[in-house]
N, C-alpha and C positions, 0 to 999 in steps of 0.2 A: 346488201349487207356485206360488202367486200371486206375480206380479212376477218370475218366473224364465223365461227363454227356454228352452223345452224342448230337450234335446239331439237332434241329428239321428240317428235310429236307423240310417240307411243308411251313415253315415260313421264314427261313433264318435269324432268330433273332440272333443266336450265330454265330458270324463271327470272323475271325482273325483281330486284330487291333494292331496298334502301340500305346503304352501307357507309362505313367510314373506311377510307382507303389510306393506308400508310405508304407514302411515296415521297421522294425528295422534291418532286415538282409535279405539275399537272400536265405534262406533255405526253404521257403514255395513253394508249387506248385500251390496253389489256393489262391485267395484273395477276400475279400468282395468288393462289388461294390463301397463302399464309399472310398476305398483306391486306386482306379484306375481312372486315368484321361486319357481319350482317346485323341490321337493326330492325326493330319492329315497324317503324314508320319514318316519314320525312322529318318530323320534329325531333325525334330521338337522334337521328343521324346528324342533324344540324347542331343539337345540343352537345353531342359527344365529339364533334370535330374540334380540332385544335391546329389551325394552320401554322402556328409557331413551332409545333412539334411534327409538322409534315403529315398531319392526319386530316384528310379532306372528306367532306360529305359528298356522296354521289349516289346515283341510281345506276346499278350494274345488272348485267345479265350473266347468269351462270349457276352453277359451275359447268364448264365444258372441259373435256379432256383433250389436250393437245396431242399432236402426232408424236411428241417426245414423252408422253405419259404424264405430263404435268396438268394439274387442275387450274383452270384460268377463269377469271371473270372479265367481262368486256364492259367498257364504259358506255352507258347510254346518255348520261348527262351529269355535269357537276351541279350541285345543288346551291352553292353559295355564289350568287352573282357579284358580290362585292369584292371577291378575290380575283384579280386579273389572271387570265389564262395566257401563258406565253405564246 
């Protein structure tokens, strides 16, 4: 998992989640917490996504605290295969 801050095994804070990620494109592999909206399940994430508004359904891992003190989520996978990834 190169480039990924490993989850803390003692706290269980960083967990996989379904989410809608607000980004101008789908080229990044990590996102600031302010750009991530956690959803209950895959179906809700897909229903709430809006590619025209740069809101993409994804499965993310986080939150993790970066060395700069920012909370980040890491991309595990994009959920909508019909939208091409650059």
